[in-house]
N, C-alpha and C positions, 0 to 999 in steps of 0.2 A: 504493499499499500504506499502511496506517496503522500507528500505533505498536504496537497489539496484535498485528497480523499479523507485524510484524518481530520482536517479542519471542518469538512462537511459533516463529519460524525460528531462534532462538538468538542474536539480537543483544542484547548487554547494554544496559541502559537509558542508560548514559552514551555509547553509540555510536549512538543512534537518529538524532540530527541528521545525522551523516555517512552513515548508511544511507539516510535519506530523500533526501538530495542525490544519492547514487549511483543510487538507483532512478529518480529523476526524470530524471537524465542518460541512463540506459540504458533508458528506457522503450520506445524504438523499435528496440532491438537485437533480433537474432533469438532470442537466449537470454533467456527471461523472467526478471525479477528474482527471482521465487519459486523459480526453479531455481538461479540463480547465487549468491544471497545465502548459502544454507547452505554452498556450496562455499568462499566467502570466509571465513565464520566458522570453518570447519573447518581451512583452510590459508591464513591471511592472508599469510604470507611469499611465497607463489606470486603473489599479486596486488598486491604493493607497487608494481610498475612499471606496473600497468594504468591506462590513461588514465581509465576510468570508476570503477573500484573501488579505486584506490590509496589514496585518502584514508580510505575505510572500513577497508581493510586496516591502515593505519597506526594508526587509532584503536583497532582491535581489539587490536593488539599492545601499544599503550600501556596499555590497560585491563587486559589480562592481566598485564602486568608490575607494574602498581600493586597488583592483587589479590594476586599472588604475594609482593610486598614486604611487604604487611601480614601475610600468613599466616606469613612467615618472620621477621618482626620480633620481636625479643625484647622483651617488655614491660619497661619500666623499673621499678625498685623504688620503693616509697613508704614513708614513715614515718607512724605514726599515734600520736596522744596520746589516752589514755582507752581505755575498753573498752565503753561503752554505745552501740553502733551497730546500726542496723537493717541487714538483709542487703542491701537495695537500695542504700544509700549506699556500702557496701563494694564492691558490684558496679560501681557507677558510677565510683568512683575507679580500680578495676582496668581498666575499659573505657578510661578516659582514658589510662592508662599504656600501652595498646596502640598509641596513635597514633604514627605515624612522626615527628611533630614534637615529641613529648614529651621533655623533658630533665630534669625533676625534678617530684616530687609529694609532697604531705603531706595528712594528714587531721586536722583539729582536733577537740578533744573535744566540741564542740557539734554535730558533723555529723549530718545527717539527709538523706533523699532529696530530690532536686530534679530539674531537667531537665538532662541532659548531665552536668555536674559536680554532685556533691552539694553542698548547702549546707554550708559548712565545708570545702570542698575547695580545695586550692591546686595549681596546675599551671603549670610553666614550659615554654614552647614556644619553639622556635627559628624566628625570622623568620615568625611567624604569630600571629594573634589569633583566638580563638573567641568570636563575639558571645554565644552562650548560656553560654560559660564565664565571661563577665563577668556576665551576667544581665539581666533585664528592667528592674529598678530600678537603672539605672546610677548608681554613686557614692552609693548609699544610705549614710548616715553618722550618727554620734553627735555631738552638741555639748553641752558642759556650760558653763554660765556661773555662776561663784561671785559672789554679790552682797553688798551691805552691809546688807541687810535684817536685822532682829533675828529670831532663831529661835523666840522664846517662843510667839508666836501659832501658828506652824506646828507647833510641838511638841505643843501641846495639841490643835490641829487641830479646833477647834470651828467648825462651818460659819458660824455667825452672825458670828464674829470674823474669818473668813478670806475675807470677801466680795471683798476687793480681789484676792486671789490667784485665786479662782474666776473672777471677771469677766475677769481678764487672760488666762486660758486660753480662756474662751468667746469673747472678742472679738479676741484676738491672732492667731488662726489659724483655718483651716477644715478640717474633717475630712470625708472621703468621696470615693469615686471620682468624678473629673470635676469636683469642686468648684472654683470660681474666684471671685476677688473682682470685684465689679462696679466698684469704684474701685481700679484696679491700684496696686501699690506700685512705687516707683522703686528701681533699683539699677544700678550701672555694668555689670553683666553683660548687661543688655538693650541696651547701646550697642555690644557686640561685634559682629563680623561673623557673623551667623547664616546667611549665604548660602554658607558653606564647603561645604555639601552640600545636595542637594535636600530631604532630610527635615528638616534643621534649619531651612531656610528656611520650609518648610510649618508647622513647629511653633512658630515665633516668636510668633504671636498667642496660642497656647495657653500658652506660657511666661509671657507678660505677665500673663495672668489667674491663673495658678497659682502665681506667685511668692509665697511666704509661706504656702502651704497644706501640709497634713500627710498627706493621703491616708487610706488605710484599712489593714486588716490589723493588723500588729504595730507600726504607727507610733504614736508617742505624743509628748505634751509634758507634762511633770510638774514640779511643785515638790517639793523635798525638802531634806534636811539632809546636807551634806557634813561628814565628819570627817577632819581631817588630823592624823595622829599626830605629825608633825614639820613643821618649816617647809618649805613648798613653794610654788612659783609666786610668790615674793615675798610670801607670806602667812605669818603666824605660825601655829603649830600651834593647832588649835581646831576649833570647829564653826561652819558657815556655812549660810545659806539659799542654795539654788542651783536653777537651772533646767536640766533635761535634756530633750533632744529626739532623736527618731529618725525620719528620713524621707529621701527621696532626690530624684530628678530628675523625679518625677511623670509626666504623660503624655508629654512630650517624650522622656524617657529610654526609656520603654516602646516608643514608636513607632520610635525609633532602633534599638533591639535587634531589633525584628521586621523592619524593613526590611533590615538587614544580615545577619540570619540567613537570610532568604529568598535574598539574593544569594549567601551562602556555600553554601547548598544547591544553588543552580543551578550553581555552579562545581565542586562536589565530585564526585569520582569515585563511581561506582556502589557500590563496595565500602564507602564510608562512608555515603552518604545512603540507601542501601537496607537498611542494617543497622539493625534496631530498637534495638540497643544503642549505636550510634555516631551515629545521624542528628542528634542534638542537639549533636554535637561537630564539625560542619563548620566549617572555618576559612577565614580570608582570609590569603593571602600578603601580607606587609608590603611586598613590592616590586611589588604590583599597585595599580592605581588604586583599586579598592574597598577594599583594606586601608588605604591612606593616608586615604581618605575616612572610614572608620570610626574611625580613630585621632583625626582632627580632631573628628569628632562626639562621640566618647566623652569626650574631654578637655573639650569645651565643656559637655557634660552634667555633668561633674564640677564645673566652675565654677558652673554653674547650681544644682546641688544645694547647694553651699557657700553660695551667695547666698540660697537658700531658707531655710536655717537662720539666716543672718545677719538676714534680715527677720523671721523668727519671733521670735528672741530680742530684736531691737530693739523689736518691737511689744509683746511680753509684759512685758518688764522695764519699759518706759515706762509701761504701764498699771498695773503694780504699784508704780510709784514707786521702782524699784531702780536702783542704780548698779553697774556692772560692775567687779569687782575682778580677775578672771582668767577666761580661757576655755581649753578643751581641746576639740580636734576631731579626729576620725579617721574614715576611710571604708573601705567594703568594696565588693564588686561592681564591680571595676575591674581593669584590667590595667596593670602598671607595667613599664617597660623597666629592667631591673636586670642586674647582672653576678653570675653565680654559677658557681663552678668555672672561673673565667677566661673565661666565655663570656657574651655579651650574649643575654639571653632575655626574653621577655614573660611576666611572672608574673601569672597570673590568681588572684585571691583572691575566690572567690564565697562570700559569707558568712564571710569570714575577714578579719582586719585586719592591716596591717603592724606588725611588732614588732621593727624594727631596734634596735640598741644605742642606748639613750637615748630612743627614740621613745615619745611619750606617746599614750595612748588611753583610752577608756572602754568597759568590757565590761558590759552590763546583764544583769540576771537576769530578773525579770518584774515585773508591776504591784505586787507586795507585798514583794519581796525586794531585796537590795542590788545596786547596780551598783558596779563596781570601777574606780577610776582606776589605771592601770597604766603602767609604764615597760618598754619592750622590752629583752630581753637579747641580741638578735641571734643567736639560735640558727640556725646555718646548715642544720642538718638539717630544720628546718621552713620553710626558705626565708625566714627572718626573718618568720615569721607567728605569729598567735595566733587564738583564737576571736573571733567578733564578738558573742557573747552566750551565753546558756545553751543555746539550741537546743531545738527541739521534740522531745518524746518520743512524740507522736501527731499524726496528721493533724487538720486543722480539722474534717473531717467526723466523725471519731471523737470528738473533744472535744465537739462539739455533741450527739452521741448520748449521751455518758456523763455530762456535767455539767449541773447546774442552779444557779440563782443563790442558792437558799436557803442551801446550805452555804457557798458562796464569799462571800456577803455577810457571813456570820458570821466567816469567815476574815479578810477585809479589816478588819473592825471590831476583831478581836483584834490585828491588826498596826497599828492606828491609821492606816489608809490610807482616804482617801475617793476613790472612783472616780466621776468626774463623768459618764463615758460609756465604754462598752467592750463588746466582744463576748464571748459565753460561750466562744468558741474561743480566747480570750486569757487565760483564768484561769491561775493559777500551776500547777495540776495538769497543764496541757497541755505544760509545759516540764520540761527536765532540772533537776536541783538545781544551782544556780549555784555552790555551794560545792564540789561534787564536780568541776565543770568547771574551776574555778580551781585546785584541788589537782592535777588531771591535767596542768596546763600551768605548773607552778611553775618549770620550766626554760626557759620561753618569756618570761614577764613577771614583774615584781615588783610587788606592790600598794603604792601610795603614798597611797591615800585611798579612802574609801568613801562612797557616796551612798545614802541611804535615802529611797525615795519616800514622799510624804505626800498630795499632791493630784494625781490622775492623770486625764488627759484622753486618750481614744482615740476611734475611730470606733464609735459605737453600732450595734448590729444589730437594735434593737427588742425584744430579749429581756428587758430590764430596764425596769421602770416609770419609772425615773429618767432613762433615755436620751431 
């Protein structure tokens, strides 16, 4: 009997393996499997001691108990900041709150729909990690380097006088899916043990080539001007030329997510993986071999993403002739083992950033508006979290349909921003207002500085003649 036939007989999908084993073992018995399997499904308790069908009976009982537990499980409450949310993101955080492993949740003001958890979703889980709750771009992050370069040339932003800045962005990194350096860069992260899991071992060569690259989508590297209203980071109050970047763990991180998401789905009970609202929230128990492997791989991807930014900033600042005065770095798309309400939990921040008391970070707006240097306030209701950016207010597809470069080139010119390359789906109109987002989370972070972009480099999509 095949899988389809067994399902037609009432066998749940998560019990198919046990059913096939029972059918194969009982194939020569007088009572045919197609006659006895429905009886086992209807009354598994009666068959628990049966030599042939006992394992199937036990699997059926376990599956039914798991489904009943989810149905009777009271969803946990969640807190949200802001009010500009699409219905899908609200439904996604509510779905996550239904999971039996969920112990805390929050929605940040930049939230919009994603897969599984919404972007801007925070979820604390007990003894479990959800690969898609972390996300595909594991440990995507922001890095800001404040330099000693004078700001006058950048302030006027005349292309003829900013050639060294432009060249540093063109030559200091690579943009685009799958892009890699022909002459790889060196970093101590490549000397780590990449054999900790099968997928990280397979991804080592790709990591070597992609170290120092920036990817596509909303990833960027840009020069701009930082304003510090008060003395900070060992620097006097004032204005400084600075470099800001946004990218993550590139191909190795994406493949790690996909591999362990597949494993999580294979291990998940049917009531999770067969539910269209929950199937992207399959988890790995942290006391399982797969859970421990993912934890090792995820943390290695975190160190690789950090090294990626370090190489980008090293290359770009060197090409521009800049000396580093201070750096700030924070990441999202990660799971942290933290203690909340007296319990150890794994806090997933998918498109959300840590904002513990005193914790520094950078929250960007868009290619033409401010990014904010912030210090966390340690708000326990948000699970010590804040937004990771402004957040999209429309999909990439909708942005491509709605916008054209004519109006947005004028907008950039008015803002005195030069875009060296970028996609139409990344124009400011595709994003929420960063000032509204920051106002909505004033109890989560305090602003200690502001970065205004001037020379922006992203992945072009061929829609601009300049790309």
